[in-house]
Each structure stands twice: as C-alpha cells, then as structure tokens.
C-alpha positions in Angstrom: 166.2 193.1 39.1 163.9 194.7 41.7 165.4 196.8 44.5 164.8 195.6 48.1 162.6 198.1 50.0 163.1 198.2 53.7 160.4 198.1 56.4 159.3 201.6 57.5 160.2 203.1 54.1 158.0 205.9 52.8 156.5 205.2 49.4 154.2 206.8 46.9 151.1 204.7 46.4 148.2 205.9 44.2 149.5 209.5 44.6 149.4 209.3 48.4 151.9 208.6 51.1 152.2 205.0 52.4 154.6 203.2 54.8 156.0 199.7 54.2 155.1 197.7 57.3 156.9 194.4 56.7 158.8 192.1 54.5 157.4 191.1 51.1 155.4 187.9 50.8 155.1 186.3 47.4 156.6 189.4 45.8 154.1 191.8 47.5 154.8 194.4 50.2 152.4 195.2 52.9 151.7 199.0 53.1 149.7 201.2 55.4 148.0 204.3 54.0 145.2 206.7 54.9 141.9 205.8 53.3 138.7 207.7 52.8 136.7 208.3 56.1 133.6 206.2 56.6 130.3 207.8 55.7 129.3 210.4 58.3 132.6 210.2 60.1 135.4 212.8 60.2 137.9 210.6 61.9 140.9 209.5 59.9 140.7 206.0 58.5 143.7 203.7 57.7 144.1 200.6 55.7 146.7 197.9 55.0 147.1 196.3 51.6 149.7 194.1 49.9 151.0 195.6 46.6 153.6 194.8 44.0 156.9 196.7 43.7 155.9 198.2 40.4 152.8 199.7 42.0 154.7 202.2 44.2 157.6 204.7 44.1 160.2 204.9 46.9 160.3 208.3 48.5 162.6 207.5 51.5 164.2 204.3 52.8 163.3 205.4 56.3 162.9 204.5 59.0 159.9 206.8 59.6 158.5 207.5 63.0 155.0 206.7 61.8 152.6 207.3 58.9 150.8 209.8 61.1 154.0 211.8 61.5 154.6 211.8 57.8 151.1 213.1 57.1 151.2 215.6 59.9 154.3 217.3 58.6 152.8 217.5 55.1 149.5 218.9 56.4 151.2 221.4 58.6 154.2 222.5 56.6 153.5 221.9 52.9 152.9 225.2 51.0 149.5 226.0 49.6 148.9 226.8 46.0 148.9 230.6 46.8 152.2 230.2 48.6 153.8 228.8 45.5 152.7 231.7 43.4 153.5 234.5 45.9 157.1 235.7 45.6 157.0 237.0 49.2 155.3 233.9 50.7 156.2 233.4 54.4 156.0 229.6 54.0 159.4 228.1 54.9 159.4 225.2 52.4 158.3 227.5 49.6 161.2 229.9 50.3 163.7 227.0 50.5 162.5 225.5 47.2 162.8 228.9 45.5 166.3 229.4 46.9 167.3 226.0 45.6 166.0 226.9 42.2 168.0 230.1 42.1 171.1 228.2 43.0 170.6 225.8 40.2 169.8 228.3 37.5 172.5 230.8 38.4 174.6 228.9 35.8 172.7 228.8 32.5 174.5 225.6 31.5 172.9 223.7 34.4 169.5 225.4 34.3 167.7 222.4 32.7 169.7 219.7 34.4 167.4 217.1 36.1 167.9 216.4 39.8 167.0 213.4 41.8 164.4 213.9 44.5 166.8 213.2 47.4 169.5 215.6 46.0 167.0 218.3 45.5 165.6 218.0 49.0 169.1 218.1 50.5 169.9 221.2 48.4 166.7 222.9 49.7 166.6 221.7 53.3 170.3 220.6 54.0 168.9 217.3 55.1 166.7 214.5 53.8 164.5 213.3 56.7 162.1 210.4 56.3 159.2 212.1 58.1 159.5 215.1 55.8 159.7 213.1 52.5 156.0 213.2 51.6 155.7 216.9 52.5 158.7 217.8 50.4 157.4 215.7 47.5 154.0 217.4 47.5 155.6 220.8 47.8 157.9 220.1 44.8 154.9 218.8 42.8 153.0 222.0 43.4 155.8 224.4 43.0 156.3 226.8 40.1 160.0 226.1 39.9 160.2 222.4 39.1 158.3 219.8 37.1 158.5 216.1 37.7 160.1 214.0 34.9 157.4 211.5 33.7 160.0 209.4 31.9 162.0 208.9 35.1 158.8 208.1 37.0 158.0 205.4 34.5 161.5 204.0 35.1 160.7 203.9 38.9 162.7 207.0 39.8 161.6 210.4 41.1 163.4 213.2 39.3 162.6 216.9 39.1 163.6 219.3 36.3 164.0 223.1 36.8 161.5 225.0 34.7 162.7 227.7 32.2 161.9 231.3 33.4 159.5 231.9 30.5 157.4 228.9 31.6 157.4 230.2 35.2 156.3 233.6 34.0 153.4 232.0 32.0 152.3 230.0 35.0 152.3 233.1 37.2 150.2 235.0 34.6 147.7 232.2 34.5 147.5 232.1 38.2 146.9 235.8 38.3 144.2 235.5 35.7 142.7 232.6 37.7 142.8 234.7 40.8 141.3 237.7 39.0 138.6 235.4 37.6 137.8 234.2 41.1 137.5 237.8 42.3 135.2 238.7 39.4 133.0 235.6 40.1 132.7 236.5 43.7 131.6 240.0 42.7 129.1 238.5 40.3 127.7 236.2 42.9 127.2 239.2 45.2 125.3 241.0 42.5 123.3 237.8 41.8 122.2 237.5 45.4 120.9 241.0 45.4 119.4 240.5 41.9 121.3 243.4 40.4 123.2 241.9 37.5 125.2 244.0 35.1 123.9 243.0 31.7 125.0 241.9 29.3 128.3 241.2 30.9 127.0 239.1 33.8 125.0 237.0 31.3 128.1 235.0 30.5 127.9 233.5 34.0 124.3 232.4 33.7 124.6 229.8 31.0 124.4 226.9 33.4 121.3 228.4 34.9 119.7 228.6 31.5 120.7 225.0 30.9 119.0 223.9 34.1 115.9 225.9 33.3 115.7 224.2 29.9 116.2 220.7 31.2 119.6 220.2 29.6 121.2 219.5 32.9 120.2 218.8 36.5 123.0 220.8 38.1 124.0 224.5 38.2 127.3 225.6 39.7 126.1 229.2 39.8 122.9 228.3 41.7 124.9 226.1 44.0 127.4 228.8 44.7 124.6 231.3 45.3 123.0 228.8 47.8 119.8 228.4 45.6 117.8 225.3 45.1 118.8 223.6 41.8 115.5 222.9 40.1 114.2 224.0 36.6 111.6 226.1 38.3 114.0 227.9 40.6 116.3 228.5 37.6 113.4 229.9 35.6 112.5 232.2 38.5 116.1 233.4 38.8 116.3 234.2 35.1 113.2 236.2 35.3 114.3 238.1 38.4 117.6 239.0 36.9 116.3 240.1 33.5 118.1 237.4 31.5 114.6 236.1 30.4 111.4 237.9 30.2 107.9 236.4 30.7 107.6 235.5 27.0 110.3 232.8 27.2 108.7 229.4 26.9 111.1 226.7 28.2 108.8 223.7 27.9 109.5 222.2 24.5 113.2 222.1 25.2 112.6 220.9 28.8 110.7 218.0 27.3 113.6 217.2 25.0 111.8 218.5 21.9 113.2 220.5 19.0 111.9 224.0 18.4 112.7 223.8 14.7 110.8 222.0 12.1 112.3 218.9 10.4 114.8 220.0 7.8 115.4 216.9 5.6 113.4 217.5 2.5 111.1 214.9 0.9 111.7 213.8 -2.6 109.2 214.9 -5.2 106.2 212.5 -5.5 107.1 209.6 -7.8 105.5 209.2 -11.2 103.3 206.2 -10.7 99.9 204.9 -11.7 97.1 206.5 -9.8 93.4 206.3 -10.0 91.9 209.6 -11.3 88.9 210.3 -9.1 86.1 212.3 -10.8 84.5 215.3 -9.2 85.7 217.7 -6.5 86.8 216.9 -3.0 86.6 219.4 -0.2 89.5 220.2 2.2 87.7 221.9 5.1 89.7 223.4 8.0 90.3 226.4 10.2 91.0 229.7 8.4 94.5 229.7 9.9 95.4 226.1 8.9 98.3 225.9 6.5 98.7 222.1 6.2 95.5 220.6 4.8 96.0 216.8 4.8 92.5 215.5 4.2 89.6 216.1 1.8 86.1 214.5 1.6 83.6 213.9 -1.2 80.5 211.7 -1.9 79.9 210.5 -5.5 76.4 209.2 -5.0 77.5 205.7 -4.0 80.8 205.9 -2.1 82.2 208.2 0.5 85.7 209.2 -0.4 88.2 210.3 2.2 91.4 211.5 0.5 94.5 211.8 2.6 97.9 213.4 1.9 100.4 210.9 0.6 103.9 211.5 2.0 104.4 207.8 2.4 104.9 207.7 -1.4 108.5 208.8 -0.7 109.0 208.3 3.0 110.0 204.6 3.3 110.0 202.5 6.5 113.1 203.1 8.6 114.5 205.8 6.2 116.2 208.8 7.8 113.0 210.8 7.4 110.9 208.1 9.0 113.3 207.8 11.9 113.2 211.6 12.4 109.4 211.6 12.3 109.4 208.7 14.8 111.6 210.7 17.1 109.3 213.7 17.0 106.1 211.7 17.2 103.9 214.5 15.9 104.0 218.1 14.8 104.3 220.3 17.9 101.6 222.9 18.0 102.4 225.7 20.5 101.1 229.3 20.6 104.3 230.5 19.0 103.6 228.4 15.9 103.9 224.9 14.5 107.1 222.8 14.7 106.5 220.3 12.0 107.2 216.6 12.0 108.0 216.7 8.3 109.9 219.3 6.4 108.0 222.6 5.9 108.8 222.4 2.2 106.9 219.1 2.0 103.6 220.9 2.2 103.9 222.3 -1.3 104.0 218.8 -2.8 101.9 216.8 -0.4 99.3 219.0 1.3 95.9 218.8 -0.5 94.4 221.6 -2.4 97.6 223.6 -2.9 98.0 222.5 -6.5 95.6 222.0 -9.4 95.7 218.3 -8.8 96.6 216.6 -5.6 98.1 213.1 -5.0 96.4 211.2 -2.2 96.0 207.9 -0.5 92.2 207.5 -0.7 89.7 205.5 1.3 86.6 204.5 -0.7 83.9 203.6 1.8 80.6 201.9 1.1 77.9 202.5 3.8 74.6 200.7 4.4 71.4 202.5 5.2 72.3 202.7 8.9 75.7 204.2 8.2 77.7 201.0 8.9 80.7 200.3 6.8 80.0 197.5 4.3 83.3 197.8 2.5 86.5 199.9 2.4 89.0 200.0 -0.4 92.3 201.9 -0.5 93.7 203.5 -3.7 96.6 205.7 -4.8 94.7 208.6 -6.4 94.9 211.9 -8.2 92.1 214.2 -7.1 90.8 217.8 -7.6 90.6 219.4 -4.2 89.0 222.7 -3.2 89.8 224.3 0.1 87.1 225.8 2.4 87.1 227.3 5.8 84.6 225.9 8.3 82.6 229.0 8.0 82.4 228.7 4.2 81.4 225.1 4.5 78.7 225.9 6.9 77.3 228.3 4.4 77.2 225.5 1.8 75.8 222.7 4.0 72.6 222.5 2.0 74.4 222.5 -1.4 74.3 219.3 -3.5 78.0 218.8 -3.0 78.1 219.1 0.8 74.6 218.1 2.0 75.2 214.3 1.5 78.3 214.6 3.7 76.4 216.3 6.5 73.7 213.7 6.3 76.3 210.9 6.5 77.8 212.6 9.5 74.5 212.7 11.3 73.9 209.0 10.6 77.3 208.2 11.9 76.8 210.1 15.1 73.5 208.3 15.7 75.2 204.9 14.9 78.0 205.6 17.3 75.6 206.7 20.0 73.7 203.4 19.7 77.0 201.6 20.2 77.7 203.5 23.5 79.9 206.4 22.3 80.6 209.0 24.9 80.3 212.5 23.4 82.2 215.0 25.6 82.4 218.7 24.8 84.6 220.8 27.0 85.4 224.5 26.4 88.5 225.0 24.3 90.5 228.1 23.4 92.9 229.1 20.7 96.0 230.8 22.1 98.2 232.8 19.8 101.3 235.0 20.3 102.2 238.0 18.2 105.8 237.3 17.0 106.8 240.9 17.3 105.1 242.3 20.4 104.7 238.9 22.2 101.2 240.0 23.1 99.0 237.0 23.8 95.5 236.4 22.4 93.1 233.9 24.0 89.9 233.3 22.0 87.2 230.6 22.5 87.3 227.8 20.0 84.1 227.8 17.9 82.9 224.4 16.6 81.0 225.0 13.4 78.7 222.3 12.1 81.2 221.5 9.3 83.9 220.8 11.9 81.7 218.1 13.4 81.0 216.7 9.9 84.7 216.5 9.1 85.4 214.8 12.4 82.8 212.1 11.5 84.4 211.6 8.0 87.8 211.1 9.7 86.4 208.6 12.1 84.8 206.7 9.2 88.2 206.7 7.4 89.9 205.4 10.6 87.4 202.7 11.0 87.5 201.7 7.4 91.3 201.6 7.4 91.3 199.4 10.5 88.8 197.0 8.8 90.8 196.9 5.6 94.0 196.2 7.5 92.4 193.5 9.6 90.8 191.8 6.6 94.1 191.7 4.7 96.1 190.7 7.7 98.3 193.8 7.6 100.2 194.6 10.9 98.7 197.9 11.8 98.6 200.6 14.5 95.1 200.0 16.0 93.7 202.5 18.6 91.4 201.2 21.4 89.9 202.4 24.6 88.3 200.5 27.5 84.7 201.1 28.3 84.2 203.7 31.0 82.3 203.1 34.2 79.6 205.7 33.8 77.6 207.0 36.8 73.9 206.2 37.0 73.0 209.9 36.8 75.0 212.6 34.9 74.4 216.3 35.7 73.3 218.6 32.9 75.6 221.2 31.4 79.3 221.6 31.8 79.3 219.7 35.2 78.0 216.6 33.4 80.6 216.9 30.7 83.3 217.1 33.4 81.8 214.0 35.2 81.9 212.0 31.9 85.4 213.0 31.1 86.6 211.9 34.5 85.2 208.4 33.8 87.2 207.9 30.6 90.2 205.6 30.4 93.4 206.4 28.5 93.5 205.2 24.9 96.0 202.5 23.9 97.9 201.9 20.6 98.9 198.4 19.6 98.9 195.9 16.8 95.8 194.0 18.0 92.4 195.6 17.1 90.0 196.3 20.0 86.9 198.2 20.8 87.2 201.9 21.0 84.4 202.4 23.5 84.7 206.2 23.7 84.0 206.5 20.0 81.6 203.6 19.8 83.6 201.7 17.2 84.5 198.0 17.2 87.9 198.8 15.6 89.7 202.0 14.8 93.0 203.5 13.6 94.2 207.0 13.0 95.2 207.5 9.3 94.1 211.0 8.4 97.1 213.1 9.4 100.3 211.5 8.0 101.9 215.0 7.7 101.7 215.6 11.4 101.3 212.3 13.3 103.8 209.5 13.1 101.2 206.8 13.9 99.3 207.9 10.8 102.5 208.0 8.7 103.5 204.4 9.6 100.0 203.2 8.9 100.3 204.8 5.4 103.7 203.1 4.9 102.1 199.7 5.6 99.1 200.4 3.3 101.4 201.5 0.5 103.6 198.4 0.9 100.6 196.2 0.7 99.3 198.0 -2.4 102.7 197.8 -4.1 103.3 194.2 -3.1 106.4 195.0 -1.0 107.2 193.2 2.2 105.2 194.4 5.3 106.7 195.3 8.7 106.0 192.3 11.0 103.9 192.8 14.2 106.9 193.0 16.5 108.6 195.7 14.5 105.4 197.6 14.1 104.8 197.5 17.8 108.3 198.8 18.6 108.0 201.7 16.1 104.5 202.6 17.0 105.4 202.6 20.7 108.4 204.8 20.1 106.4 207.2 18.0 103.6 207.3 20.5 106.0 208.0 23.4 107.5 210.9 21.4 103.9 212.2 20.6 103.0 212.0 24.3 106.0 214.2 25.2 104.9 216.6 22.5 101.4 216.7 23.9 102.7 217.4 27.4 104.9 220.2 26.1 101.9 221.6 24.3 99.8 221.6 27.5 102.6 223.2 29.5 103.2 225.8 26.7 99.5 226.6 26.6 99.3 227.1 30.3 102.5 229.2 30.2 101.1 231.6 27.6 97.7 231.7 29.4 99.5 232.9 32.5 101.5 235.4 30.4 98.1 236.6 29.0 96.9 237.2 32.6 100.1 239.0 33.5 99.6 241.2 30.4 96.0 241.9 31.4 96.0 242.4 35.2 92.4 243.7 35.1 91.0 240.5 33.6 87.9 239.0 35.1 85.8 236.1 33.9 83.1 233.6 34.7 84.0 230.3 36.5 81.5 227.5 36.3 81.1 225.1 39.3 81.7 221.6 37.8 82.2 219.6 40.9 81.4 220.4 44.5 84.1 218.1 45.9 84.5 217.0 49.5 87.0 219.7 50.4 86.9 222.4 47.8 84.7 223.0 44.8 86.2 222.6 41.3 85.6 225.2 38.6 86.0 225.6 34.9 86.8 228.9 33.3 85.6 228.6 29.7 87.2 231.9 28.5 90.6 230.6 29.5 90.1 226.8 29.0 91.3 226.3 32.5 90.2 224.4 35.6 90.9 225.3 39.2 89.8 224.8 42.8 88.4 227.7 44.8 86.4 228.3 48.0 83.5 230.6 47.0 81.8 232.9 49.5 78.7 230.8 49.5 77.6 227.2 48.6 77.0 226.9 44.9 75.0 224.5 42.8 76.5 222.6 39.9 76.8 224.8 36.7 76.3 227.9 38.8 78.8 230.7 37.8 80.8 233.2 39.8 83.0 236.1 38.6 86.7 235.6 39.3 90.0 237.3 38.8 93.6 236.0 38.8 96.0 236.5 41.7 99.4 235.2 42.9 100.6 234.2 39.4 103.8 232.1 39.6 105.0 231.7 36.1 108.0 229.4 36.7 105.7 227.0 38.7 102.8 227.4 36.3 100.4 228.2 39.1 97.8 230.8 39.6 95.1 231.4 42.2 91.7 232.7 41.3 89.6 234.7 43.7 86.0 235.6 43.6 85.1 239.1 42.5 82.5 240.5 44.9 
C-alpha cells in the first residue's frame, strides 16, 4: 500500500529537489521543480508536473517554506567536492557529517550499520528541517564517509551506509591523483600556449589534437581548453608548431577516410581452367617505376589483342575481397608510394609479364580500314608477355612487332578527332619522396610516343568491351561525358589547353551507354586496370560470369555497386590531389631558393591566372605589367602555409 505524501513535502524527482503542491489526482501528485533555463536566459525557470508515487522519493514530510528556500540552502551551504576531500574543510555541513561518521564508527560492531536519512541528519545536525533536507541529501551523496544504499532506494527508502576506512583512503588517493592530474594538465596547457612542450612527455596530451588533424573527430578538448579554433587545419598547424609533427606528415589519406595500408586479404591462386593459348608475344609497356603491369598489347596481322590482368578469375561478386575493393574504389597513388586496392601479393600471380606465361582476360578487336571497331570478342587466355619501358618501346617503334600498333594508334586518334574528341595536354609532374630522408623530388612527366600508343590501345579495349556488353545485354559500367560548349576561337599553346579544359563536363558512370564526347566515342567503358580500379574489376566480373554461363548482376545491383566504388574512387582521387599539393609545398619549403617560369593562361577580369609547368600548379598573381596569353614570368614561392595548403607566388624581378 502506498504511503500518503503531504502537501509541501520535499521529494527527490529525477535527482533534483521538488515540492508536492497539492493532493493527488488519479494517483498522481502535482510537483513543482526547477527546470532548465530558456535559451539565452539566466533566470531560474520552474515547472509543475503530475507524477506517480513510484517516480519520486520522500526527503521530508514538510512543510517547507518554499522550493526556493530549499534550493537556496543547498546552493549556499552544501559542501563542494573539494570540501568533502579536505580534512580541514571549513564547511559546516562537511564537518558535521565527518563528526557523525566518527561517532558511528567508534564502535567497530556498528561501523557498517545502515542508517535512515532522517536519523543520520539528526545525528549530524541535531535537527531535521524541511528546508535543509535537499542540501543535506546532496551533501551526504557527495561525501567520502557514506554511500547510499541502492537496494533501499529501490524499495522507496533513503538509507546511507558508513564506508570502511580503506575505501575512504582509496577515494582520497584517487582525489589526490585527480587533483595532481589537473595541476599537471594546467601546466601542460601553459606550455602549449607558449609552444614550449616537453617532449615526449607532453605528447600524451596531444592525441585528441592528432585525431582532429586526421579527421577522426571534429572536437578536441585540448584545443578547446587552449582557446584555439577546433579545425583540422588549426590542429595541423599546432602539431607543427609544437614539434609533434614535422612537415613530412601527410594527413590527407586518413582525413579522407582512406587506409594507408594496402589490402591484406590474399587472392587465391588462379584456377586451372580452359584458356585460349594466344600465339606470339604481347607487350606490356609502362613507366620504368611501374610495378603492377596489368595490360599488354599485340597485333597478329588481323586482330588487335589487348590482354588484361585477370583477378576476376578468383574475385567473385560480393565476396569479401570484392567488398574491400569496392570500399577502396581504386589503388591510392601518393608520393609516399602505392596503397593497393588488392593485396600486394596478388601481383605475382595476376600482373602480366612477371611469369613465363600470363593468364589474362583478352579483347580481340577487328578494325576496318578507318580504324572503326567491326567486332570485339572476349576470351580467357594464356599469353606470353614481354615488359618494356616507354623509352624502350620508343626505340622499337619501327620494328615489325610494334610498328602496326603505332599505326593503329595514329588511325584511332584521327578517327576520334573526326568524331569531335577534345585532346587536352596539360603539364604534369611526378612527385616522389625518399622514404629515409623525406626529401621530395618533383620532375616533369614526359609523354613518349609509346605512352600515347598504349593510351589508344586502352581506349579501343574500353570501346570494344562496351560494344560487346551492349550487344550481349550485359549490365555493365558505362562511362560517358556530355559534349562541351567550345569557344569559337581557342588560343594557341598552354592558354588554349587551359581554355578547353575549363569547357569540359564531368564524366559520369552508369549502366546505360552514352556518348563520351571528350574521347569522341559513341560508347565506352574502363576495363584495362582491374588490379587498381574497382569499376574495371566489376566489369571483369560481369564479363567472366557471361563467359562461364553464370548469373549476371542485374542493372540495379550493378548501379549500386558501381556508384559505391566510384564514390570511394573519387575520395581517393581527392586525397591524391591534396597529397600531391602537400608534398609540392614541402618541396618548396625544402628548396627556399626555388624559382621557375609561370605561364599566363588566362588574363581574367580581376587577376591573371598562371600555370607553373615545373610544379604542375596553377595560381593567381598580379604581374608588374600587362601580359599576353602564353607569356612567361619568373616567380618564386612566398608565404607557404602547409596546413591550409596555400602558397603565394611573387614575380622575380
């Protein structure tokens, strides 16, 4: 049976004081309590609510003077946490509670005996006043000497139990440690504000700053306490200023949510299956520093063969490896090295030209006299592949083996030009970082003739694969691009290339074929890099399912997976661009005397725009005189802000 609670009793409701304001109605008591102040207001706010008996605990039957008096006593008289831990505290309630404890524990037999709230208050104060009930309750809740009985609270009673001395001693030690920790942190914050950390000891406090700089969180207690702006850039700057990081730390892959380690799940060995043995030698042509050759080309007198690495022979749709590759989107190429989409160990079995014979998924393409694709067939093959660098291939461009490939490439360029292809050549650089010294090298990318030839072979393979998939009604990742709106006149030189690039639309990836106007192809797909692009890998999975007679992914499933992979690949591309800019600025910091030519590519309405070919950078600058398009000036770097990835360039007189 429930007790009857009188009007003007003090009760505990949601761990706060409340006062019963009337008789119960339908089993619910009206209570008045202090609520949170309104937004922007400091004035106390009060609310009245009807609650059930089981939702509150009786502190005192009253009558109280008012809720305000109850709260005022608690706010003015209740001991603070430091009062509770200080043996010589001058707080009256703290001293009275301690004396009550000493009386209770003077006899060991009664040391652990529980005591009702009212009895304990009377022992401590000599009286049990309604206006003081809430203040005494909070004091006892916070004291070292007593703990509240949770079992009694569940039964609707308020009971306190004296703590054993060893428990009190433990709490005191913890409080001392907490106080000492607070002192140490205050000293650390003082050193942080003056940028004079004591390393490595102070590094333990900077973990949340690093997490913010790496995009793992959007808050930092340390920066908040130091009254610093909580942004990744500000955190990066602070880490540099305090010596936690040096300029070689690249935060952008992690900031974009990307792994900095290659995939670890190994691919199974290629299966023993029937493959077409292709006669002759195919040529895998790439940069000298390339370690993952995934394409090779050959011409047998009738057909152009484009052989592609075949990881889809073991990577099945929606397998754990497929999901991992989808999450990465592509291999991440940053100046520090490659973070591979598929396990590094996969290269030995699946890259072309690393073994005497290579397994491939091959596109056999028949061309007409004008270079148009008459037919494309797809085979699982076994081929002999020989690796060449671009420079070696250039030296063999007139050989019987390679000359037909160069001729096909020239015809394909002419064919695409007739279809409206937009050829854009902007300066590119290759940025590398010495893993030991962290010295940065920035070298111009050279485009040998053989690199252009290989590009055309890859475009033909992509076009052929798209036609094959469309003809056979295979849901496929098609790549398209809207036609650009080109200006009537295009300047010569680099300024013209810049103007053309600005007119181009973004490419799109979907399951419906469309014109790729930038390439001058009526349909196109990317299929030549399944070791390093998820879109290519899923295209291979579909082609292999078709060849093996297995069920194909439907269009909706394809679209979802292609979109997920493309989103991940876009994040990787953004991280690559940010990383390249980061290391370019590091290069300029390492070479403060650097100067280079800047080419005026756009006069602009406010400020001319320049391209710096030696750095692969673009920037705005006001020269000391009016310049014509493609005119060059000598510049040097100034005001480099690494965390913000900004740099000013000024003209060298």
